[in-house]
Biopython code that builds the backbone (N, CA, C, O; Angstrom):
import numpy as np
from Bio.PDB.StructureBuilder import StructureBuilder

atoms = [
    (1, "MET", "N", (2.625, -14.166, -20.566)),
    (1, "MET", "CA", (2.967, -14.161, -19.170)),
    (1, "MET", "C", (2.585, -15.512, -18.566)),
    (1, "MET", "O", (1.559, -16.097, -18.911)),
    (2, "LYS", "N", (3.428, -15.988, -17.665)),
    (2, "LYS", "CA", (3.171, -17.229, -16.941)),
    (2, "LYS", "C", (3.129, -16.911, -15.448)),
    (2, "LYS", "O", (3.739, -15.944, -14.993)),
    (3, "VAL", "N", (2.400, -17.739, -14.689)),
    (3, "VAL", "CA", (2.283, -17.525, -13.252)),
    (3, "VAL", "C", (2.406, -18.861, -12.521)),
    (3, "VAL", "O", (2.020, -19.909, -13.039)),
    (4, "ALA", "N", (2.945, -18.797, -11.320)),
    (4, "ALA", "CA", (3.048, -19.986, -10.473)),
    (4, "ALA", "C", (2.978, -19.546, -9.009)),
    (4, "ALA", "O", (3.309, -18.411, -8.667)),
    (5, "VAL", "N", (2.543, -20.464, -8.166)),
    (5, "VAL", "CA", (2.522, -20.239, -6.725)),
    (5, "VAL", "C", (3.584, -21.144, -6.114)),
    (5, "VAL", "O", (3.598, -22.350, -6.360)),
    (6, "ILE", "N", (4.466, -20.563, -5.323)),
    (6, "ILE", "CA", (5.508, -21.339, -4.651)),
    (6, "ILE", "C", (4.875, -21.980, -3.414)),
    (6, "ILE", "O", (4.552, -21.298, -2.441)),
    (7, "ASP", "N", (4.704, -23.299, -3.473)),
    (7, "ASP", "CA", (3.992, -24.025, -2.416)),
    (7, "ASP", "C", (4.576, -23.794, -1.031)),
    (7, "ASP", "O", (3.837, -23.646, -0.058)),
    (8, "GLU", "N", (5.892, -23.764, -0.940)),
    (8, "GLU", "CA", (6.551, -23.637, 0.356)),
    (8, "GLU", "C", (6.294, -22.290, 1.028)),
    (8, "GLU", "O", (6.417, -22.166, 2.247)),
    (9, "ARG", "N", (5.937, -21.282, 0.229)),
    (9, "ARG", "CA", (5.686, -19.946, 0.783)),
    (9, "ARG", "C", (4.223, -19.683, 1.087)),
    (9, "ARG", "O", (3.905, -18.909, 1.990)),
    (10, "CYS", "N", (3.345, -20.310, 0.353)),
    (10, "CYS", "CA", (1.911, -20.038, 0.496)),
    (10, "CYS", "C", (1.412, -20.569, 1.837)),
    (10, "CYS", "O", (1.655, -21.721, 2.198)),
    (11, "VAL", "N", (0.706, -19.701, 2.567)),
    (11, "VAL", "CA", (0.098, -20.116, 3.832)),
    (11, "VAL", "C", (-1.427, -20.007, 3.785)),
    (11, "VAL", "O", (-2.097, -20.240, 4.791)),
    (12, "GLY", "N", (-1.968, -19.659, 2.637)),
    (12, "GLY", "CA", (-3.408, -19.686, 2.451)),
    (12, "GLY", "C", (-4.167, -18.434, 2.845)),
    (12, "GLY", "O", (-5.313, -18.526, 3.284)),
    (13, "HIS", "N", (-3.565, -17.280, 2.700)),
    (13, "HIS", "CA", (-4.293, -16.035, 2.992)),
    (13, "HIS", "C", (-5.467, -15.831, 2.035)),
    (13, "HIS", "O", (-6.485, -15.256, 2.421)),
    (14, "GLY", "N", (-5.337, -16.295, 0.798)),
    (14, "GLY", "CA", (-6.410, -16.185, -0.181)),
    (14, "GLY", "C", (-6.492, -14.858, -0.901)),
    (14, "GLY", "O", (-7.449, -14.612, -1.635)),
    (15, "MET", "N", (-5.508, -13.998, -0.707)),
    (15, "MET", "CA", (-5.531, -12.688, -1.361)),
    (15, "MET", "C", (-5.472, -12.816, -2.882)),
    (15, "MET", "O", (-6.090, -12.027, -3.596)),
    (16, "CYS", "N", (-4.736, -13.802, -3.376)),
    (16, "CYS", "CA", (-4.638, -13.993, -4.827)),
    (16, "CYS", "C", (-5.997, -14.360, -5.419)),
    (16, "CYS", "O", (-6.377, -13.871, -6.483)),
    (17, "TRP", "N", (-6.714, -15.223, -4.718)),
    (17, "TRP", "CA", (-8.028, -15.624, -5.195)),
    (17, "TRP", "C", (-8.982, -14.431, -5.210)),
    (17, "TRP", "O", (-9.782, -14.284, -6.134)),
    (18, "LEU", "N", (-8.899, -13.584, -4.190)),
    (18, "LEU", "CA", (-9.734, -12.395, -4.170)),
    (18, "LEU", "C", (-9.416, -11.458, -5.324)),
    (18, "LEU", "O", (-10.316, -10.836, -5.888)),
    (19, "ALA", "N", (-8.133, -11.355, -5.678)),
    (19, "ALA", "CA", (-7.707, -10.465, -6.766)),
    (19, "ALA", "C", (-8.048, -11.030, -8.140)),
    (19, "ALA", "O", (-8.385, -10.285, -9.061)),
    (20, "CYS", "N", (-7.959, -12.365, -8.271)),
    (20, "CYS", "CA", (-8.159, -12.961, -9.597)),
    (20, "CYS", "C", (-8.655, -14.407, -9.480)),
    (20, "CYS", "O", (-7.886, -15.345, -9.692)),
    (21, "PRO", "N", (-9.930, -14.587, -9.144)),
    (21, "PRO", "CA", (-10.459, -15.945, -8.978)),
    (21, "PRO", "C", (-10.450, -16.780, -10.259)),
    (21, "PRO", "O", (-10.558, -18.005, -10.202)),
    (22, "ASP", "N", (-10.322, -16.124, -11.409)),
    (22, "ASP", "CA", (-10.253, -16.880, -12.664)),
    (22, "ASP", "C", (-8.909, -17.583, -12.848)),
    (22, "ASP", "O", (-8.802, -18.526, -13.632)),
    (23, "MET", "N", (-7.887, -17.127, -12.128)),
    (23, "MET", "CA", (-6.556, -17.719, -12.282)),
    (23, "MET", "C", (-6.088, -18.514, -11.071)),
    (23, "MET", "O", (-5.181, -19.336, -11.196)),
    (24, "PHE", "N", (-6.679, -18.292, -9.910)),
    (24, "PHE", "CA", (-6.222, -18.969, -8.697)),
    (24, "PHE", "C", (-7.372, -19.713, -8.037)),
    (24, "PHE", "O", (-8.523, -19.278, -8.082)),
    (25, "GLU", "N", (-7.041, -20.837, -7.428)),
    (25, "GLU", "CA", (-8.019, -21.533, -6.602)),
    (25, "GLU", "C", (-7.343, -21.986, -5.326)),
    (25, "GLU", "O", (-6.124, -22.146, -5.268)),
    (26, "LEU", "N", (-8.159, -22.189, -4.302)),
    (26, "LEU", "CA", (-7.656, -22.541, -2.984)),
    (26, "LEU", "C", (-7.973, -24.004, -2.697)),
    (26, "LEU", "O", (-9.057, -24.491, -3.018)),
    (27, "SER", "N", (-7.028, -24.686, -2.098)),
    (27, "SER", "CA", (-7.188, -26.092, -1.751)),
    (27, "SER", "C", (-8.228, -26.253, -0.646)),
    (27, "SER", "O", (-8.240, -25.484, 0.315)),
    (28, "ASP", "N", (-9.086, -27.237, -0.780)),
    (28, "ASP", "CA", (-10.056, -27.543, 0.266)),
    (28, "ASP", "C", (-9.370, -28.133, 1.498)),
    (28, "ASP", "O", (-9.902, -28.056, 2.606)),
    (29, "GLU", "N", (-8.203, -28.715, 1.305)),
    (29, "GLU", "CA", (-7.491, -29.371, 2.397)),
    (29, "GLU", "C", (-6.810, -28.387, 3.341)),
    (29, "GLU", "O", (-6.979, -28.467, 4.558)),
    (30, "ASP", "N", (-6.035, -27.454, 2.772)),
    (30, "ASP", "CA", (-5.237, -26.570, 3.624)),
    (30, "ASP", "C", (-5.379, -25.092, 3.279)),
    (30, "ASP", "O", (-4.750, -24.247, 3.916)),
    (31, "GLY", "N", (-6.189, -24.772, 2.289)),
    (31, "GLY", "CA", (-6.399, -23.380, 1.910)),
    (31, "GLY", "C", (-5.302, -22.775, 1.065)),
    (31, "GLY", "O", (-5.396, -21.610, 0.678)),
    (32, "HIS", "N", (-4.249, -23.548, 0.766)),
    (32, "HIS", "CA", (-3.163, -23.022, -0.042)),
    (32, "HIS", "C", (-3.629, -22.833, -1.479)),
    (32, "HIS", "O", (-4.482, -23.563, -1.983)),
    (33, "ALA", "N", (-3.043, -21.836, -2.116)),
    (33, "ALA", "CA", (-3.430, -21.489, -3.476)),
    (33, "ALA", "C", (-2.586, -22.223, -4.502)),
    (33, "ALA", "O", (-1.465, -22.652, -4.229)),
    (34, "HIS", "N", (-3.153, -22.354, -5.679)),
    (34, "HIS", "CA", (-2.387, -22.773, -6.848)),
    (34, "HIS", "C", (-3.024, -22.134, -8.078)),
    (34, "HIS", "O", (-4.205, -21.786, -8.091)),
    (35, "ALA", "N", (-2.206, -21.996, -9.092)),
    (35, "ALA", "CA", (-2.689, -21.381, -10.326)),
    (35, "ALA", "C", (-3.524, -22.398, -11.101)),
    (35, "ALA", "O", (-3.132, -23.556, -11.243)),
    (36, "ARG", "N", (-4.658, -21.961, -11.592)),
    (36, "ARG", "CA", (-5.506, -22.849, -12.400)),
    (36, "ARG", "C", (-4.810, -23.213, -13.708)),
    (36, "ARG", "O", (-4.939, -24.329, -14.211)),
    (37, "HIS", "N", (-4.071, -22.244, -14.246)),
    (37, "HIS", "CA", (-3.353, -22.414, -15.511)),
    (37, "HIS", "C", (-2.022, -21.699, -15.390)),
    (37, "HIS", "O", (-1.913, -20.693, -14.689)),
    (38, "GLU", "N", (-1.020, -22.208, -16.064)),
    (38, "GLU", "CA", (0.290, -21.556, -16.046)),
    (38, "GLU", "C", (0.286, -20.297, -16.912)),
    (38, "GLU", "O", (0.865, -19.278, -16.536)),
    (39, "ASP", "N", (-0.362, -20.370, -18.060)),
    (39, "ASP", "CA", (-0.396, -19.243, -18.993)),
    (39, "ASP", "C", (-1.535, -18.287, -18.623)),
    (39, "ASP", "O", (-2.681, -18.700, -18.441)),
    (40, "VAL", "N", (-1.194, -17.019, -18.519)),
    (40, "VAL", "CA", (-2.167, -15.990, -18.137)),
    (40, "VAL", "C", (-2.698, -15.322, -19.402)),
    (40, "VAL", "O", (-1.914, -14.791, -20.189)),
    (41, "PRO", "N", (-4.006, -15.339, -19.611)),
    (41, "PRO", "CA", (-4.563, -14.626, -20.757)),
    (41, "PRO", "C", (-4.309, -13.118, -20.612)),
    (41, "PRO", "O", (-4.309, -12.595, -19.498)),
    (42, "PRO", "N", (-4.096, -12.433, -21.717)),
    (42, "PRO", "CA", (-3.798, -10.991, -21.660)),
    (42, "PRO", "C", (-4.813, -10.188, -20.845)),
    (42, "PRO", "O", (-4.436, -9.240, -20.157)),
    (43, "GLU", "N", (-6.071, -10.548, -20.914)),
    (43, "GLU", "CA", (-7.089, -9.774, -20.202)),
    (43, "GLU", "C", (-7.036, -9.974, -18.684)),
    (43, "GLU", "O", (-7.681, -9.226, -17.948)),
    (44, "LEU", "N", (-6.284, -10.965, -18.203)),
    (44, "LEU", "CA", (-6.158, -11.195, -16.765)),
    (44, "LEU", "C", (-4.795, -10.789, -16.202)),
    (44, "LEU", "O", (-4.547, -10.939, -15.006)),
    (45, "GLU", "N", (-3.917, -10.277, -17.059)),
    (45, "GLU", "CA", (-2.564, -9.937, -16.598)),
    (45, "GLU", "C", (-2.560, -8.907, -15.478)),
    (45, "GLU", "O", (-1.805, -9.059, -14.518)),
    (46, "GLU", "N", (-3.371, -7.876, -15.567)),
    (46, "GLU", "CA", (-3.381, -6.849, -14.518)),
    (46, "GLU", "C", (-3.893, -7.422, -13.202)),
    (46, "GLU", "O", (-3.354, -7.102, -12.143)),
    (47, "ALA", "N", (-4.913, -8.255, -13.250)),
    (47, "ALA", "CA", (-5.431, -8.874, -12.030)),
    (47, "ALA", "C", (-4.401, -9.807, -11.406)),
    (47, "ALA", "O", (-4.283, -9.869, -10.182)),
    (48, "VAL", "N", (-3.655, -10.533, -12.233)),
    (48, "VAL", "CA", (-2.592, -11.401, -11.711)),
    (48, "VAL", "C", (-1.485, -10.547, -11.094)),
    (48, "VAL", "O", (-0.959, -10.887, -10.034)),
    (49, "ASN", "N", (-1.134, -9.460, -11.738)),
    (49, "ASN", "CA", (-0.128, -8.557, -11.159)),
    (49, "ASN", "C", (-0.600, -7.993, -9.823)),
    (49, "ASN", "O", (0.203, -7.809, -8.909)),
    (50, "GLN", "N", (-1.885, -7.722, -9.707)),
    (50, "GLN", "CA", (-2.442, -7.263, -8.436)),
    (50, "GLN", "C", (-2.314, -8.372, -7.388)),
    (50, "GLN", "O", (-2.012, -8.087, -6.229)),
    (51, "ALA", "N", (-2.536, -9.613, -7.773)),
    (51, "ALA", "CA", (-2.383, -10.739, -6.852)),
    (51, "ALA", "C", (-0.936, -10.876, -6.394)),
    (51, "ALA", "O", (-0.675, -11.161, -5.225)),
    (52, "VAL", "N", (0.002, -10.673, -7.313)),
    (52, "VAL", "CA", (1.424, -10.728, -6.956)),
    (52, "VAL", "C", (1.744, -9.657, -5.915)),
    (52, "VAL", "O", (2.379, -9.935, -4.898)),
    (53, "ARG", "N", (1.302, -8.442, -6.182)),
    (53, "ARG", "CA", (1.572, -7.335, -5.260)),
    (53, "ARG", "C", (0.886, -7.527, -3.907)),
    (53, "ARG", "O", (1.400, -7.077, -2.883)),
    (54, "GLY", "N", (-0.259, -8.187, -3.898)),
    (54, "GLY", "CA", (-1.028, -8.327, -2.678)),
    (54, "GLY", "C", (-0.710, -9.552, -1.841)),
    (54, "GLY", "O", (-1.254, -9.708, -0.748)),
    (55, "CYS", "N", (0.159, -10.423, -2.330)),
    (55, "CYS", "CA", (0.473, -11.646, -1.570)),
    (55, "CYS", "C", (1.401, -11.329, -0.405)),
    (55, "CYS", "O", (2.540, -10.915, -0.622)),
    (56, "PRO", "N", (0.932, -11.517, 0.835)),
    (56, "PRO", "CA", (1.753, -11.195, 1.999)),
    (56, "PRO", "C", (3.027, -12.044, 2.089)),
    (56, "PRO", "O", (4.029, -11.602, 2.652)),
    (57, "GLU", "N", (2.989, -13.240, 1.543)),
    (57, "GLU", "CA", (4.129, -14.153, 1.632)),
    (57, "GLU", "C", (5.016, -14.113, 0.394)),
    (57, "GLU", "O", (6.012, -14.834, 0.326)),
    (58, "GLN", "N", (4.667, -13.282, -0.582)),
    (58, "GLN", "CA", (5.403, -13.211, -1.852)),
    (58, "GLN", "C", (5.553, -14.595, -2.474)),
    (58, "GLN", "O", (6.630, -14.985, -2.925)),
    (59, "ALA", "N", (4.426, -15.332, -2.484)),
    (59, "ALA", "CA", (4.426, -16.705, -2.968)),
    (59, "ALA", "C", (4.090, -16.835, -4.440)),
    (59, "ALA", "O", (4.158, -17.934, -4.990)),
    (60, "ILE", "N", (3.730, -15.742, -5.090)),
    (60, "ILE", "CA", (3.323, -15.791, -6.495)),
    (60, "ILE", "C", (4.429, -15.192, -7.356)),
    (60, "ILE", "O", (4.922, -14.096, -7.088)),
    (61, "VAL", "N", (4.804, -15.929, -8.389)),
    (61, "VAL", "CA", (5.849, -15.452, -9.296)),
    (61, "VAL", "C", (5.312, -15.451, -10.724)),
    (61, "VAL", "O", (4.500, -16.298, -11.096)),
    (62, "THR", "N", (5.776, -14.494, -11.511)),
    (62, "THR", "CA", (5.410, -14.426, -12.920)),
    (62, "THR", "C", (6.675, -14.382, -13.764)),
    (62, "THR", "O", (7.751, -14.021, -13.288)),
    (63, "SER", "N", (6.518, -14.755, -15.013)),
    (63, "SER", "CA", (7.602, -14.666, -15.981)),
    (63, "SER", "C", (6.995, -14.407, -17.356)),
    (63, "SER", "O", (5.801, -14.608, -17.576)),
    (64, "LEU", "N", (7.833, -13.964, -18.259)),
    (64, "LEU", "CA", (7.345, -13.686, -19.617)),
    (64, "LEU", "C", (7.397, -14.907, -20.479)),
    (64, "LEU", "O", (7.024, -14.852, -21.650)),
]
sb = StructureBuilder()
sb.init_structure("model")
sb.init_model(0)
sb.init_chain("A")
sb.init_seg("    ")
for serial, (resi, resn, name, xyz) in enumerate(atoms, 1):
    if name == "N":
        sb.init_residue(resn, " ", resi, " ")
    sb.init_atom(name, np.array(xyz, "f"), 0.0, 1.0, " ", f" {name:<3s}", serial, name[0])
structure = sb.get_structure()
């Protein structure tokens, strides 16, 4: 599984970081999120899926 944050949609709610801090980090400049790594380890897939479901802006996308 791969994950990415669409920069244009992210407004910095931080819900993804709360769901999976091992995969997401927030910018010190504007609070926007980005994925620490593109490839999601199997043990973090459920937490990343929770981040996808919890993003108010639908800024997180995954692919196989």
